[in-house]
DRENTORDREN-280744 format. One line per 10 residues: number of its first residue (from 1); their letters; for each residue x, y, z of C-alpha. Coordinates in steps of 0.05 Angstrom, whole numbers, padded with zeros to 5 digits, m for minus. Layout:
BEGIN
NUM	A	X/Y/Z | ...
//
This chain:
BEGIN
1	MNWGRDESTI	m03107/03181/m00244 | m03043/03182/m00217 | m02991/03174/m00278 | m02927/03186/m00229 | m02867/03148/m00253 | m02876/03072/m00231 | m02816/03023/m00266 | m02864/02962/m00265 | m02907/03006/m00320 | m02855/03057/m00354
11	PDEDRDQEDL	m02817/03024/m00414 | m02751/03018/m00433 | m02730/03056/m00503 | m02698/02993/m00539 | m02691/02981/m00610 | m02727/02902/m00627 | m02686/02855/m00653 | m02736/02812/m00678 | m02764/02869/m00722 | m02685/02892/m00738
21	AKAWYDEPTR	m02675/02819/m00756 | m02733/02822/m00797 | m02711/02891/m00833 | m02646/02859/m00854 | m02684/02796/m00880 | m02706/02832/m00927 | m02671/02870/m00951 | m02624/02821/m00980 | m02683/02788/m01020 | m02695/02853/m01060
31	ALNRQLVGEN	m02613/02856/m01064 | m02613/02785/m01098 | m02669/02799/m01139 | m02639/02853/m01174 | m02580/02799/m01186 | m02619/02753/m01216 | m02659/02803/m01264 | m02596/02836/m01287 | m02567/02766/m01302 | m02631/02740/m01345
41	LRLKKLLREH	m02624/02811/m01375 | m02559/02793/m01405 | m02567/02722/m01415 | m02630/02741/m01463 | m02579/02795/m01498 | m02533/02747/m01516 | m02578/02696/m01543 | m02611/02749/m01585 | m02537/02767/m01617 | m02536/02701/m01638
51	GISWDSRLTL	m02605/02693/m01664 | m02626/02636/m01611 | m02700/02647/m01590 | m02703/02639/m01505 | m02784/02623/m01510 | m02809/02570/m01560 | m02867/02623/m01577 | m02820/02673/m01594 | m02802/02676/m01669 | m02738/02728/m01687
61	DPDNRGRGVW	m02730/02772/m01737 | m02664/02739/m01779 | m02657/02820/m01812 | m02672/02855/m01750 | m02655/02810/m01687 | m02675/02863/m01639 | m02752/02846/m01661 | m02791/02791/m01658 | m02863/02758/m01662 | m02892/02722/m01604
71	ASTPTPTKRI	m02945/02667/m01617 | m03002/02648/m01576 | m03009/02575/m01613 | m02964/02532/m01641 | m02985/02545/m01708 | m02932/02588/m01745 | m02976/02610/m01795 | m03025/02649/m01758 | m03012/02726/m01757 | m03022/02756/m01681
81	QTRKSRGAAD	m03054/02812/m01680 | m03025/02863/m01640 | m03052/02923/m01600 | m03014/02962/m01653 | m03054/02938/m01709 | m03117/02924/m01675 | m03103/03003/m01654 | m03094/03019/m01730 | m03150/02986/m01770 | m03193/03017/m01712
91	EAHLPTLPVE	m03166/03097/m01726 | m03217/03101/m01782 | m03282/03099/m01731 | m03257/03126/m01665 | m03239/03191/m01655 | m03173/03221/m01636 | m03162/03279/m01582 | m03112/03331/m01582 | m03047/03317/m01558 | m03058/03372/m01498
101	LQIYILEYAL	m03126/03345/m01472 | m03092/03271/m01467 | m03042/03305/m01432 | m03093/03345/m01384 | m03133/03280/m01376 | m03073/03240/m01353 | m03050/03292/m01299 | m03120/03295/m01266 | m03125/03220/m01266 | m03057/03215/m01234
111	TSKYPIVDPL	m03067/03262/m01177 | m03097/03247/m01111 | m03157/03296/m01068 | m03114/03265/m01013 | m03045/03241/m00986 | m03013/03173/m01015 | m02995/03135/m00955 | m02939/03084/m00967 | m02920/03090/m01040 | m02888/03041/m01060
121	CKANRDALSP	m02899/02993/m01019 | m02963/02958/m00986 | m02991/02999/m00939 | m02999/02972/m00872 | m03069/02974/m00849 | m03055/02978/m00777 | m03029/03053/m00792 | m03097/03074/m00822 | m03152/03100/m00805 | m03222/03078/m00808
131	AEKSRGNQIA	m03224/03132/m00869 | m03170/03114/m00901 | m03182/03048/m00903 | m03253/03060/m00933 | m03225/03097/m00993 | m03229/03076/m01057 | m03172/03081/m01120 | m03150/03153/m01112 | m03105/03154/m01174 | m03122/03117/m01250
141	IGFLATCKAY	m03053/03078/m01243 | m03071/03040/m01298 | m03053/03100/m01346 | m02985/03089/m01340 | m02990/03018/m01367 | m03019/03041/m01430 | m02963/03067/m01469 | m02893/03087/m01454 | m02905/03151/m01471 | m02957/03158/m01416
151	HAEGTRFFWR	m02916/03118/m01370 | m02851/03171/m01380 | m02908/03233/m01378 | m02953/03198/m01317 | m02894/03180/m01267 | m02876/03255/m01273 | m02947/03282/m01251 | m02948/03228/m01198 | m02893/03243/m01160 | m02896/03317/m01177
161	NNTFVFTSHL	m02965/03330/m01151 | m02981/03284/m01098 | m02970/03288/m01028 | m02939/03230/m00995 | m02953/03207/m00919 | m02891/03146/m00897 | m02922/03100/m00834 | m02851/03071/m00826 | m02774/03083/m00835 | m02765/03018/m00877
171	VLRRFADLGL	m02819/03050/m00929 | m02789/03123/m00938 | m02719/03084/m00955 | m02749/03045/m01012 | m02755/03115/m01042 | m02672/03106/m01058 | m02707/03064/m01109 | m02731/03117/m01148 | m02696/03163/m01192 | m02670/03233/m01168
181	EHRQTVKQAT	m02699/03268/m01227 | m02773/03247/m01193 | m02744/03253/m01120 | m02734/03320/m01124 | m02798/03340/m01141 | m02831/03321/m01077 | m02840/03389/m01035 | m02879/03366/m00976 | m02883/03302/m00937 | m02915/03270/m00872
191	MRIIARYYDD	m02888/03227/m00828 | m02926/03186/m00786 | m02884/03152/m00731 | m02934/03102/m00696 | m02908/03090/m00615 | m02886/03013/m00620 | m02888/02981/m00556 | m02865/02902/m00535 | m02868/02856/m00470 | m02851/02782/m00462
201	EDRKHHAPYP	m02894/02784/m00406 | m02977/02772/m00418 | m03004/02836/m00384 | m03037/02897/m00406 | m03013/02971/m00404 | m03047/03028/m00403 | m03016/03101/m00423 | m03045/03170/m00414 | m03098/03195/m00460 | m03061/03245/m00512
211	STADAFFKSI	m03104/03305/m00497 | m03087/03359/m00446 | m03165/03358/m00426 | m03166/03282/m00415 | m03102/03256/m00396 | m03123/03255/m00323 | m03194/03223/m00345 | m03190/03171/m00397 | m03133/03127/m00414 | m03107/03085/m00475
221	NLKVISRVKE	m03097/03015/m00476 | m03032/02997/m00509 | m03023/02954/m00566 | m02968/02912/m00535 | m02935/02856/m00588 | m02910/02795/m00548 | m02843/02768/m00555 | m02811/02710/m00522 | m02773/02714/m00454 | m02707/02695/m00463
231	DNLARKGFRS	m02649/02670/m00412 | m02596/02716/m00421 | m02572/02787/m00405 | m02620/02815/m00459 | m02659/02878/m00439 | m02730/02852/m00408 | m02799/02866/m00396 | m02834/02924/m00420 | m02801/02958/m00477 | m02813/03017/m00532
241	YTWDQVVDFL	m02793/03047/m00590 | m02800/03115/m00592 | m02740/03158/m00601 | m02702/03122/m00632 | m02757/03104/m00681 | m02754/03192/m00688 | m02681/03171/m00706 | m02696/03122/m00749 | m02738/03168/m00799 | m02693/03223/m00797
251	DTLRPPYDPD	m02634/03185/m00817 | m02674/03158/m00880 | m02668/03229/m00904 | m02592/03226/m00904 | m02557/03219/m00972 | m02568/03148/m01007 | m02518/03108/m01036 | m02508/03120/m01114 | m02467/03083/m01156 | m02464/03127/m01219
261	HPKGQPRPRL	m02472/03187/m01177 | m02402/03238/m01202 | m02337/03228/m01160 | m02316/03296/m01130 | m02391/03322/m01113 | m02432/03324/m01057 | m02496/03269/m01057 | m02559/03299/m01058 | m02611/03279/m00993 | m02664/03224/m01000
271	LPNLESLRMD	m02710/03289/m01013 | m02659/03341/m01039 | m02717/03398/m01050 | m02764/03383/m00990 | m02790/03447/m00961 | m02847/03423/m00909 | m02847/03367/m00869 | m02904/03345/m00822 | m02888/03294/m00767 | m02951/03257/m00727
281	FVNFPDSFLT	m02925/03230/m00664 | m02984/03179/m00647 | m02991/03158/m00572 | m02932/03188/m00548 | m02962/03198/m00473 | m02938/03252/m00426 | m02887/03240/m00378 | m02887/03163/m00385 | m02826/03145/m00443 | m02754/03137/m00427
291	PGGGPFLHNL	m02712/03178/m00481 | m02669/03147/m00521 | m02594/03154/m00512 | m02532/03181/m00547 | m02532/03250/m00589 | m02556/03219/m00658 | m02625/03265/m00655 | m02584/03328/m00645 | m02531/03297/m00699 | m02583/03291/m00753
301	ASHDLGCSLN	m02629/03350/m00746 | m02577/03402/m00734 | m02518/03380/m00774 | m02539/03328/m00826 | m02600/03354/m00842 | m02598/03417/m00804 | m02629/03484/m00842 | m02663/03448/m00902 | m02734/03460/m00886 | m02782/03524/m00894
311	ELLLTGVPQC	m02838/03493/m00849 | m02841/03439/m00789 | m02906/03417/m00760 | m02905/03376/m00709 | m02973/03339/m00669 | m02973/03296/m00616 | m02907/03316/m00578 | m02917/03295/m00505 | m02913/03358/m00463 | m02850/03336/m00415
321	EWGDEMCSEL	m02782/03342/m00406 | m02768/03295/m00463 | m02817/03325/m00505 | m02794/03403/m00507 | m02719/03371/m00515 | m02745/03329/m00576 | m02770/03404/m00606 | m02715/03443/m00593 | m02677/03387/m00625 | m02715/03378/m00695
331	TGMIRNDGLF	m02728/03462/m00699 | m02647/03457/m00721 | m02680/03428/m00789 | m02713/03490/m00803 | m02679/03544/m00838 | m02671/03622/m00809 | m02742/03663/m00815 | m02770/03595/m00826 | m02842/03572/m00795 | m02851/03522/m00734
341	LKSDSAFVYS	m02913/03493/m00718 | m02944/03450/m00663 | m03008/03417/m00643 | m03041/03369/m00606 | m03040/03296/m00626 | m03070/03283/m00695 | m03084/03206/m00680 | m03087/03163/m00619 | m03077/03085/m00632 | m03132/03056/m00585
351	GSQLRSMVTR	m03181/03000/m00588 | m03134/02955/m00643 | m03140/03011/m00698 | m03111/03084/m00708 | m03166/03133/m00693 | m03166/03207/m00722 | m03179/03263/m00668 | m03213/03300/m00720 | m03279/03256/m00702 | m03276/03279/m00629
361	DNWQPAWITK	m03336/03324/m00610 | m03317/03391/m00584 | m03245/03374/m00598 | m03205/03445/m00606 | m03135/03426/m00613 | m03074/03474/m00586 | m03046/03511/m00648 | m02978/03544/m00628 | m02938/03583/m00691 | m02864/03612/m00685
371	VVRSWKALAD	m02816/03643/m00734 | m02751/03604/m00715 | m02685/03637/m00709 | m02712/03704/m00734 | m02661/03749/m00691 | m02608/03724/m00745 | m02624/03790/m00795 | m02623/03832/m00738 | m02556/03816/m00711 | m02528/03804/m00787
381	EYTRSSTKKP	m02557/03875/m00795 | m02515/03907/m00733 | m02450/03871/m00751 | m02451/03906/m00824 | m02469/03971/m00795 | m02407/03962/m00732 | m02347/03989/m00746 | m02315/03956/m00700 | m02295/03884/m00727 | m02334/03830/m00685
391	VPILHSHRAA	m02299/03781/m00642 | m02316/03717/m00662 | m02371/03678/m00618 | m02328/03630/m00570 | m02394/03590/m00540 | m02431/03584/m00608 | m02450/03509/m00622 | m02474/03531/m00697 | m02398/03560/m00703 | m02353/03508/m00668
401	HGGNHKMPPV	m02389/03449/m00707 | m02403/03484/m00776 | m02346/03520/m00799 | m02382/03582/m00797 | m02421/03560/m00857 | m02483/03611/m00868 | m02545/03578/m00893 | m02599/03621/m00934 | m02657/03641/m00897 | m02722/03628/m00925
411	AKEDGHPESI	m02728/03683/m00980 | m02795/03737/m00961 | m02861/03731/m00981 | m02896/03789/m01019 | m02961/03816/m01017 | m02967/03814/m00938 | m03007/03875/m00907 | m02972/03937/m00882 | m02951/03933/m00807 | m02986/03973/m00750
421	WKARRTLWKR	m02916/03978/m00713 | m02867/04038/m00732 | m02799/04018/m00696 | m02815/03944/m00671 | m02785/03900/m00728 | m02828/03850/m00756 | m02837/03786/m00805 | m02903/03771/m00844 | m02912/03698/m00851 | m02964/03656/m00885
431	APRSQLSEKR	m02989/03614/m00837 | m03042/03557/m00827 | m03105/03579/m00789 | m03106/03511/m00742 | m03087/03442/m00751 | m03159/03423/m00777 | m03145/03473/m00840 | m03105/03483/m00891 | m03121/03557/m00913 | m03069/03604/m00893
441	EWVEFDRLTG	m03070/03673/m00879 | m03019/03731/m00860 | m02991/03730/m00791 | m02943/03777/m00768 | m02879/03752/m00718 | m02830/03797/m00674 | m02767/03780/m00705 | m02741/03787/m00631 | m02774/03733/m00600 | m02808/03695/m00670
451	QPLTGRPYNA	m02870/03694/m00620 | m02940/03728/m00680 | m02959/03791/m00666 | m03026/03786/m00706 | m03092/03802/m00661 | m03053/03841/m00609 | m03068/03915/m00602 | m03030/03975/m00613 | m02982/03996/m00557 | m02929/04051/m00560
461	EKDTYDVTDL	m02891/04035/m00499 | m02877/03968/m00536 | m02863/04001/m00599 | m02789/04010/m00597 | m02727/03978/m00621 | m02664/03997/m00590 | m02611/03956/m00625 | m02559/03960/m00561 | m02597/03936/m00515 | m02593/03870/m00547
471	ICPHCDVMHA	m02519/03871/m00558 | m02475/03826/m00515 | m02417/03883/m00469 | m02362/03833/m00465 | m02358/03808/m00545 | m02400/03868/m00579 | m02447/03817/m00615 | m02517/03793/m00613 | m02528/03727/m00576 | m02588/03674/m00595
481	PTHDH	m02639/03685/m00547 | m02651/03633/m00488 | m02716/03607/m00523 | m02691/03596/m00583 | m02646/03538/m00616
//
């Protein structure tokens, strides 16, 4: 099966205008709802201050207008038994658990065994695998409605102890409605970026299967969203929303607007303490897509979100020129000495549903590990030890655009084994064993190349390190290797 470039089957990259219009329509609805809720609360407060009840069932206390009694029937003489009074009457024969045990039960009930998909909104079932659809309630969310103390403590447990999967950038953007005290506890997140395809003609489209072994033997029957053909100069035909979707996902991580934020201080990002990010690319075939235009991805990954992550995992990135460029740009989000992981597709959308590749027999995904910009420590070491004043790097992108601002590297991990290399400069990291395993093991990396050394036999000829071989003879500084971002 030949997947060469054919203008009739290759989609043009473009954001769908109908989806954008719907997102714009939904946003003012939420803003109007907040306005009406605030107006309603102000009117109730005004009535309460003047001793006027806004509901016929509510009788305000004349001595304390902040309190009142709700009546279920018009009879004023009937005393309503509240939850508090019922609880007081039952305390005589019900046991009371210690507070420490109650907190332990609350934390256990609000911690999910699996990642929570699309919090703060209704999950899109098209973006869920069959296993995720069949799962029942993962947490006892009813605990939060028990009392104010459980609600306050349980909310902290929920956002701090769980991991989250986002299938749409609009869902991720809703995190801005969450308070900063909860957003800053999220340290790990997953973006499930499912490619969307559109066409204004009734025809089927196929793409190569996202697997190195099956790319030339199987194909995906792409899910194509029908659009009305317009009689204008708008881009028509087969279109995709892929690379631009990646940009939209990353754009949501930028600092949201907060009217209560102190002036003169930088606004925190959406997830200010995010350390580990996983991006699952779904139905991004090799040599099939048209890249998005403009420097937006670079500006986001290398500048607005630059050097902010300790670890980045990419799955399903197409093995082509644009996929390699995508990986190179996204590594800009990783801090120096951070871990970059790459693997085959974890999901494929075929047969009108999202399928996990784990269910396939004999599926062995590729697994690539690398440490990003580990050579920077060697360059800084040489600069400090050199008596000659270093010449500024004239062709450094980060120096030209970042104002020579140095970001701190990832902290070293203690407890690693002893290295077998005597002169070679290395770095130890705890890396996952594979895409299918959450267990981590110690892996030794070469500081100059960033490649893993674990499992290689000792070679005395390669156990050398001469810094003079790495210094540029023209400017007397160490430049980035050609393979590093």
